[in-house]
C-alpha positions in Angstrom: -13.4 -197.4 -140.8 -12.1 -195.2 -138.0 -8.4 -195.3 -137.2 -7.2 -195.7 -133.5 -4.0 -195.8 -131.7 -3.6 -197.8 -128.5 -0.6 -196.3 -126.6 1.2 -198.3 -123.9 1.9 -196.2 -120.9 5.2 -196.7 -119.1 5.9 -196.6 -115.3 6.8 -192.9 -115.6 3.6 -192.0 -117.3 5.1 -191.6 -120.8 4.1 -193.5 -123.9 6.5 -196.4 -124.7 5.0 -197.7 -127.8 1.7 -197.8 -129.7 -0.4 -200.2 -131.8 -2.3 -198.8 -134.8 -5.8 -200.1 -134.9 -8.6 -199.9 -137.6 -11.9 -200.8 -136.1 -15.6 -200.3 -136.9 -16.2 -198.4 -133.7 -15.0 -197.5 -130.2 -16.3 -200.7 -128.7 -14.3 -202.8 -131.1 -11.1 -200.7 -130.6 -11.6 -201.1 -126.8 -11.6 -204.8 -127.0 -8.5 -204.9 -129.1 -6.8 -202.4 -126.8 -7.7 -204.6 -123.7 -5.5 -207.3 -125.2 -2.5 -205.0 -125.0 -3.0 -204.0 -121.4 -1.0 -207.1 -120.2 2.2 -204.9 -120.4 0.7 -201.8 -118.7 -1.9 -199.3 -118.8 -3.2 -198.4 -122.4 -4.7 -195.1 -123.6 -6.8 -195.4 -126.7 -7.0 -192.5 -129.0 -8.9 -191.7 -132.1 -7.1 -188.7 -133.6 -7.2 -185.9 -131.0 -9.9 -187.7 -129.1 -9.1 -189.9 -126.1 -11.5 -192.7 -126.2 -10.5 -194.5 -123.0 -7.7 -195.3 -120.6 -7.5 -199.0 -119.6 -5.5 -200.2 -116.5 -3.0 -202.9 -116.7 -4.6 -206.4 -117.0 -3.1 -209.5 -115.4 -3.6 -212.5 -117.7 -1.8 -215.6 -118.8 -3.3 -215.5 -122.2 -1.0 -217.1 -124.6 -1.8 -214.7 -127.3 -0.7 -211.7 -125.1 1.7 -209.2 -126.9 4.2 -206.8 -125.8 5.6 -203.6 -127.3 9.2 -203.3 -128.2 10.7 -200.3 -130.0 7.1 -199.1 -130.8 6.1 -202.3 -132.5 4.0 -205.2 -131.2 5.9 -208.5 -131.0 4.9 -212.0 -129.9 5.8 -212.9 -126.3 
């Protein structure tokens, strides 16, 4: 299965953390990356290939996560 990284983009445009993802395809990876976009824009990468850039989502989803020190933690 392909490996992906979903990078959280900070206000200054630099990556502030990432979540490794193993997904069957780009579509599945994008769905998982959307869940991370509650903290800011997300860039989804598969190796050197950028799959997508997702804007920040606004949600009250109780399973939303945030990135701290490069790791995903429960909010």
